[in-house]
FIZALUM-255127 format. One record per residue (C-alpha): x, y, z; residue number from 0. Coordinates in steps of 0.25 Angstrom, whole numbers, plus 5000, padded with zeros to 4 digits. Layout:
BEGIN
FISE     x     y     z  seq
FISE     X     Y     Z  NUM
...
//
This chain:
BEGIN
FISE     x     y     z  seq
FISE  5041  4969  4916    0
FISE  5054  4978  4921    1
FISE  5045  4992  4925    2
FISE  5054  5003  4931    3
FISE  5046  5015  4940    4
FISE  5053  5027  4938    5
FISE  5052  5041  4947    6
FISE  5043  5035  4958    7
FISE  5042  5038  4972    8
FISE  5045  5023  4979    9
FISE  5037  5023  4992   10
FISE  5040  5007  4998   11
FISE  5038  5007  5013   12
FISE  5045  4993  5015   13
FISE  5059  4998  5009   14
FISE  5056  5010  5014   15
FISE  5059  5017  5002   16
FISE  5051  5031  4998   17
FISE  5059  5038  4986   18
FISE  5059  5038  4972   19
FISE  5065  5026  4967   20
FISE  5063  5019  4953   21
FISE  5059  5004  4954   22
FISE  5063  4994  4943   23
FISE  5054  4980  4941   24
FISE  5055  4968  4933   25
FISE  5049  4955  4934   26
FISE  5037  4961  4946   27
FISE  5050  4964  4954   28
FISE  5055  4976  4959   29
FISE  5070  4974  4954   30
FISE  5076  4989  4957   31
FISE  5073  5001  4966   32
FISE  5080  5015  4962   33
FISE  5088  5008  4952   34
FISE  5085  5000  4941   35
FISE  5092  4983  4942   36
FISE  5104  4981  4932   37
FISE  5098  4979  4917   38
FISE  5083  4984  4920   39
FISE  5075  4989  4909   40
FISE  5062  4993  4912   41
FISE  5050  4989  4902   42
FISE  5040  4998  4910   43
FISE  5044  5011  4916   44
FISE  5032  5018  4926   45
FISE  5036  5035  4929   46
FISE  5031  5034  4944   47
FISE  5034  5049  4945   48
FISE  5028  5055  4957   49
FISE  5021  5041  4960   50
FISE  5024  5033  4973   51
FISE  5028  5018  4970   52
FISE  5026  5008  4981   53
FISE  5023  4995  4982   54
FISE  5009  4990  4979   55
FISE  4998  4993  4989   56
FISE  4995  4980  4997   57
FISE  4981  4980  5001   58
FISE  4974  4971  5015   59
FISE  4961  4971  5011   60
FISE  4955  4971  4996   61
FISE  4942  4962  4993   62
FISE  4944  4958  4979   63
FISE  4929  4952  4979   64
FISE  4932  4941  4972   65
FISE  4927  4928  4974   66
FISE  4913  4930  4974   67
FISE  4910  4945  4975   68
FISE  4913  4949  4961   69
FISE  4903  4957  4960   70
FISE  4909  4968  4970   71
FISE  4923  4966  4963   72
FISE  4933  4957  4954   73
FISE  4948  4952  4957   74
FISE  4951  4959  4945   75
FISE  4943  4972  4949   76
FISE  4949  4974  4963   77
FISE  4964  4969  4958   78
FISE  4964  4982  4948   79
FISE  4958  4990  4958   80
FISE  4970  4984  4967   81
FISE  4980  4988  4956   82
FISE  4975  5002  4952   83
FISE  4975  5005  4970   84
FISE  4991  4999  4969   85
FISE  4987  4988  4979   86
FISE  4996  4978  4973   87
FISE  4994  4967  4985   88
FISE  4979  4964  4993   89
FISE  4972  4956  5002   90
FISE  4959  4952  5000   91
FISE  4950  4947  5011   92
FISE  4943  4933  5010   93
FISE  4927  4937  5011   94
FISE  4925  4934  4997   95
FISE  4914  4923  4991   96
FISE  4919  4913  4995   97
FISE  4927  4915  5006   98
FISE  4942  4914  5003   99
FISE  4943  4903  5013  100
FISE  4948  4892  5002  101
FISE  4961  4892  4996  102
FISE  4956  4888  4983  103
FISE  4947  4903  4983  104
FISE  4960  4909  4988  105
FISE  4967  4902  4977  106
FISE  4958  4907  4965  107
FISE  4958  4921  4971  108
FISE  4975  4922  4971  109
FISE  4972  4915  4956  110
FISE  4963  4925  4953  111
FISE  4969  4937  4958  112
FISE  4984  4934  4952  113
FISE  4977  4932  4936  114
FISE  4973  4946  4938  115
FISE  4987  4950  4944  116
FISE  4983  4964  4947  117
FISE  4987  4962  4963  118
FISE  4992  4952  4972  119
FISE  4979  4948  4981  120
FISE  4980  4940  4993  121
FISE  4970  4933  5000  122
FISE  4964  4933  5015  123
FISE  4959  4919  5017  124
FISE  4948  4918  5026  125
FISE  4950  4916  5042  126
FISE  4939  4907  5041  127
FISE  4930  4900  5032  128
FISE  4920  4908  5024  129
FISE  4925  4920  5034  130
FISE  4913  4914  5045  131
FISE  4922  4913  5057  132
FISE  4921  4898  5060  133
FISE  4929  4889  5054  134
FISE  4945  4894  5051  135
FISE  4951  4892  5035  136
FISE  4962  4887  5029  137
FISE  4973  4895  5032  138
FISE  4984  4888  5026  139
FISE  4979  4883  5014  140
FISE  4974  4897  5011  141
FISE  4988  4903  5015  142
FISE  4992  4895  5004  143
FISE  4981  4899  4994  144
FISE  4985  4914  4998  145
FISE  4980  4920  5008  146
FISE  4988  4930  5016  147
FISE  4979  4931  5028  148
FISE  4967  4926  5035  149
FISE  4953  4935  5034  150
FISE  4939  4935  5039  151
FISE  4936  4949  5029  152
FISE  4927  4955  5039  153
FISE  4921  4944  5043  154
FISE  4925  4942  5059  155
FISE  4927  4928  5066  156
FISE  4916  4929  5077  157
FISE  4922  4916  5084  158
FISE  4934  4920  5090  159
FISE  4940  4905  5092  160
FISE  4940  4905  5078  161
FISE  4948  4918  5076  162
FISE  4956  4912  5088  163
FISE  4958  4901  5079  164
FISE  4961  4907  5066  165
FISE  4972  4914  5072  166
FISE  4977  4903  5077  167
FISE  4978  4897  5064  168
FISE  4983  4909  5057  169
FISE  4994  4911  5069  170
FISE  5000  4896  5066  171
FISE  5002  4901  5050  172
FISE  5006  4912  5051  173
FISE  4993  4918  5044  174
FISE  4987  4934  5047  175
FISE  4974  4935  5050  176
FISE  4966  4945  5046  177
FISE  4954  4950  5053  178
FISE  4944  4963  5052  179
FISE  4941  4965  5067  180
FISE  4928  4968  5071  181
FISE  4918  4960  5080  182
FISE  4907  4954  5073  183
FISE  4896  4957  5082  184
FISE  4901  4971  5086  185
FISE  4902  4972  5071  186
FISE  4888  4966  5067  187
FISE  4880  4973  5058  188
FISE  4887  4985  5061  189
FISE  4891  4995  5046  190
FISE  4897  5006  5051  191
FISE  4905  5011  5062  192
FISE  4898  5012  5078  193
FISE  4899  5027  5078  194
FISE  4893  5040  5075  195
FISE  4890  5039  5061  196
FISE  4884  5024  5063  197
FISE  4875  5029  5073  198
FISE  4870  5042  5063  199
FISE  4867  5032  5053  200
FISE  4860  5021  5059  201
FISE  4872  5012  5056  202
FISE  4875  4999  5064  203
FISE  4888  5002  5070  204
FISE  4902  4993  5071  205
FISE  4907  4997  5084  206
FISE  4925  5000  5085  207
FISE  4924  4989  5095  208
FISE  4921  4979  5085  209
FISE  4934  4978  5080  210
FISE  4943  4983  5091  211
FISE  4935  4971  5098  212
FISE  4938  4961  5087  213
FISE  4953  4967  5085  214
FISE  4956  4964  5101  215
FISE  4950  4949  5098  216
FISE  4960  4948  5086  217
FISE  4971  4953  5093  218
FISE  4970  4945  5105  219
FISE  4968  4932  5096  220
FISE  4980  4936  5089  221
FISE  4989  4939  5103  222
FISE  4984  4924  5105  223
FISE  4986  4917  5092  224
FISE  4998  4924  5086  225
FISE  4990  4927  5075  226
FISE  4994  4938  5065  227
FISE  4982  4945  5063  228
FISE  4980  4958  5054  229
FISE  4968  4965  5058  230
FISE  4960  4971  5044  231
FISE  4955  4985  5043  232
FISE  4955  4991  5057  233
FISE  4944  5002  5059  234
FISE  4945  5008  5072  235
FISE  4954  5016  5084  236
FISE  4954  5006  5093  237
FISE  4958  4995  5084  238
FISE  4969  5002  5080  239
FISE  4974  5003  5095  240
FISE  4971  4988  5097  241
FISE  4983  4984  5085  242
FISE  4991  4995  5090  243
FISE  4992  4989  5104  244
FISE  4992  4975  5096  245
FISE  5003  4980  5089  246
FISE  5011  4984  5100  247
FISE  5009  4971  5108  248
FISE  5016  4961  5096  249
FISE  5003  4957  5089  250
FISE  5004  4952  5075  251
FISE  4995  4961  5070  252
FISE  4992  4969  5059  253
FISE  4979  4978  5053  254
FISE  4975  4988  5042  255
FISE  4965  4998  5039  256
FISE  4957  5001  5027  257
FISE  4958  5014  5019  258
FISE  4944  5017  5019  259
FISE  4945  5018  5035  260
FISE  4958  5026  5037  261
FISE  4950  5038  5029  262
FISE  4935  5036  5033  263
FISE  4926  5036  5046  264
FISE  4911  5034  5048  265
FISE  4909  5047  5044  266
FISE  4911  5044  5031  267
FISE  4900  5035  5029  268
FISE  4891  5048  5028  269
FISE  4877  5046  5022  270
FISE  4879  5031  5023  271
FISE  4890  5030  5014  272
FISE  4889  5015  5010  273
FISE  4904  5016  5006  274
FISE  4908  5018  5018  275
FISE  4903  5005  5023  276
FISE  4915  4997  5027  277
FISE  4920  4985  5035  278
FISE  4927  4990  5045  279
FISE  4916  5003  5046  280
FISE  4922  5015  5044  281
FISE  4925  5021  5059  282
FISE  4925  5035  5069  283
FISE  4936  5046  5063  284
FISE  4943  5041  5076  285
FISE  4945  5026  5071  286
FISE  4950  5032  5056  287
FISE  4961  5040  5064  288
FISE  4966  5030  5071  289
FISE  4969  5020  5059  290
FISE  4975  5032  5052  291
FISE  4983  5033  5065  292
FISE  4985  5017  5065  293
FISE  4990  5016  5049  294
FISE  4999  5027  5054  295
FISE  5007  5020  5066  296
FISE  5007  5008  5059  297
FISE  4997  5002  5071  298
FISE  4987  5000  5055  299
FISE  4997  4991  5046  300
FISE  4990  4993  5034  301
FISE  4978  5000  5025  302
FISE  4970  4992  5017  303
FISE  4960  4995  5007  304
FISE  4948  4986  5012  305
FISE  4945  4985  4996  306
FISE  4931  4979  4996  307
FISE  4923  4982  4984  308
FISE  4908  4983  4985  309
FISE  4898  4984  4972  310
FISE  4890  4997  4972  311
FISE  4878  4990  4976  312
FISE  4882  4984  4988  313
FISE  4884  4999  4992  314
FISE  4873  5006  4987  315
FISE  4866  5001  4999  316
FISE  4862  5009  5013  317
FISE  4875  5008  5021  318
FISE  4871  4998  5029  319
FISE  4867  4989  5018  320
FISE  4881  4993  5009  321
FISE  4893  4982  5008  322
FISE  4905  4986  5016  323
FISE  4918  4989  5009  324
FISE  4925  4998  4998  325
FISE  4933  4998  4987  326
FISE  4948  5001  4992  327
FISE  4960  4996  4982  328
FISE  4961  5009  4975  329
FISE  4961  5017  4985  330
FISE  4970  5010  4996  331
FISE  4983  5020  4992  332
FISE  4974  5032  4990  333
FISE  4969  5031  5003  334
FISE  4980  5026  5011  335
FISE  4987  5040  5004  336
FISE  4977  5047  5009  337
FISE  4979  5043  5023  338
FISE  4994  5045  5022  339
FISE  4992  5060  5017  340
FISE  4983  5062  5029  341
FISE  4990  5054  5040  342
FISE  5003  5062  5034  343
FISE  5010  5047  5034  344
FISE  5021  5047  5024  345
FISE  5017  5039  5011  346
FISE  5027  5028  5014  347
FISE  5020  5024  5026  348
FISE  5006  5024  5019  349
FISE  5011  5013  5009  350
FISE  5017  5005  5020  351
FISE  5003  5003  5023  352
FISE  4997  4998  5010  353
FISE  5013  4989  5006  354
FISE  5020  4985  5016  355
FISE  5011  4983  5027  356
FISE  5000  4976  5022  357
FISE  5012  4966  5015  358
FISE  5017  4963  5029  359
FISE  5002  4959  5032  360
FISE  4999  4951  5022  361
FISE  5014  4946  5024  362
FISE  5018  4949  5008  363
FISE  5032  4954  5002  364
FISE  5024  4965  4997  365
FISE  5022  4980  4998  366
FISE  5036  4984  4996  367
FISE  5045  4987  4984  368
FISE  5057  4979  4986  369
FISE  5066  4976  4974  370
FISE  5065  4962  4972  371
FISE  5048  4963  4978  372
FISE  5036  4962  4968  373
FISE  5033  4974  4960  374
FISE  5021  4977  4966  375
FISE  5021  4991  4964  376
FISE  5009  5004  4967  377
FISE  5013  5017  4960  378
FISE  5004  5029  4963  379
FISE  5002  5044  4961  380
FISE  5001  5050  4977  381
FISE  4995  5064  4970  382
FISE  4985  5059  4962  383
FISE  4972  5062  4966  384
FISE  4961  5055  4962  385
FISE  4944  5054  4964  386
FISE  4940  5041  4972  387
FISE  4927  5037  4962  388
FISE  4921  5024  4960  389
FISE  4926  5024  4944  390
FISE  4941  5026  4946  391
FISE  4940  5014  4956  392
FISE  4945  5002  4949  393
FISE  4938  4991  4959  394
FISE  4926  4987  4955  395
FISE  4922  4992  4969  396
FISE  4918  5007  4969  397
FISE  4914  5010  4984  398
FISE  4922  5016  4992  399
FISE  4921  5028  5004  400
FISE  4930  5036  4996  401
FISE  4924  5039  4984  402
FISE  4924  5053  4978  403
FISE  4937  5055  4986  404
FISE  4949  5060  4980  405
FISE  4963  5055  4984  406
FISE  4978  5054  4981  407
FISE  4987  5043  4976  408
FISE  4983  5035  4961  409
FISE  4991  5022  4959  410
FISE  4998  5025  4945  411
FISE  5004  5009  4943  412
FISE  5002  4996  4952  413
FISE  5014  4986  4947  414
FISE  5011  4972  4953  415
FISE  5024  4962  4952  416
FISE  5029  4971  4942  417
FISE  5015  4974  4932  418
FISE  5009  4987  4931  419
FISE  4995  4982  4936  420
FISE  4989  4995  4935  421
FISE  4992  5009  4928  422
FISE  4985  5020  4932  423
FISE  4980  5027  4919  424
FISE  4984  5042  4914  425
FISE  4970  5046  4918  426
FISE  4971  5040  4932  427
FISE  4961  5030  4927  428
//
């Protein structure tokens, strides 16, 4: 279908575009920017007056809960949520049931996602079999099946020799190792930041050094092996400093932060708000401010939703027993816009953290709107204020620390391969 997106404000960080420009789409590709190609006849016109037109968002961590956890969410429900959030590409961790450690499982997931055709899904394969941290997976076979990297999800490898061998294997073939840095024994049984709030509420704490010790180990192994490493969900000031120093020294390391940790601190737990039970835990205000600065100066490469839908029963229990996680696909954009507004960050820079940067981390030719590129596009209204309520979320997971908050930024249209996969109804639903 030929589509003409007219009168929109186009922001494309990769191509340094930040101006009112029309976009012309044909056969799933961008065929013209500013001017229609010869002979172009639009079959559909999208009026983007007062709207921002940008590349589709790319989320580095979204649990789709299939296979194995369909009672928490389904592939269809979460891919619909992604489309509603302007997310056209996402990476999903391997901690499904069964774990994504076999090519057949990866191929099945890719096939299911392609059939639904609501967003591009890029699986992360398990770094070790069953995520047990003992035996390495066949990374080459998993890559052929469609994996874009290898992860342990939230399960750290306690045997440093296994991690060393995994990085050697990955470095040999140019694979990226995705690790959430947390020292297992320091974090054991912890559920909150080891600080004032945890002490007041009697919650077992996870100290900041659990992250920094793990980062130090990972960086030293990366230096020794030459492996490309992506650190997932930094949460501490000291962790940001270690990554900043590593990048200065030329290490091949990238990192991300969740949108939750960009705004919340340990104090948001209040009186045992289970929606604030997250991994990693919400840290101090000093940590949150350091994360914001790191994201602004480029030390932190990207923002992700860390979308982890949880069923209500798993949250309606005491904080210590609640399952960690929060829904986030539909909140990634407004929370990133909120950060940009509060920190006076240019909109183009904020969008870069959601498009070009994650595309580079995933090794994708995506996150831009060049002539000839796939027409994966997010069109949103930056001035549309809405209240985050469970009933307003498409995701099957309704749990988020931001329930009741009013935010600006609502997706109006999401296009995938030149097809409109989401359009906001006139009533806003």
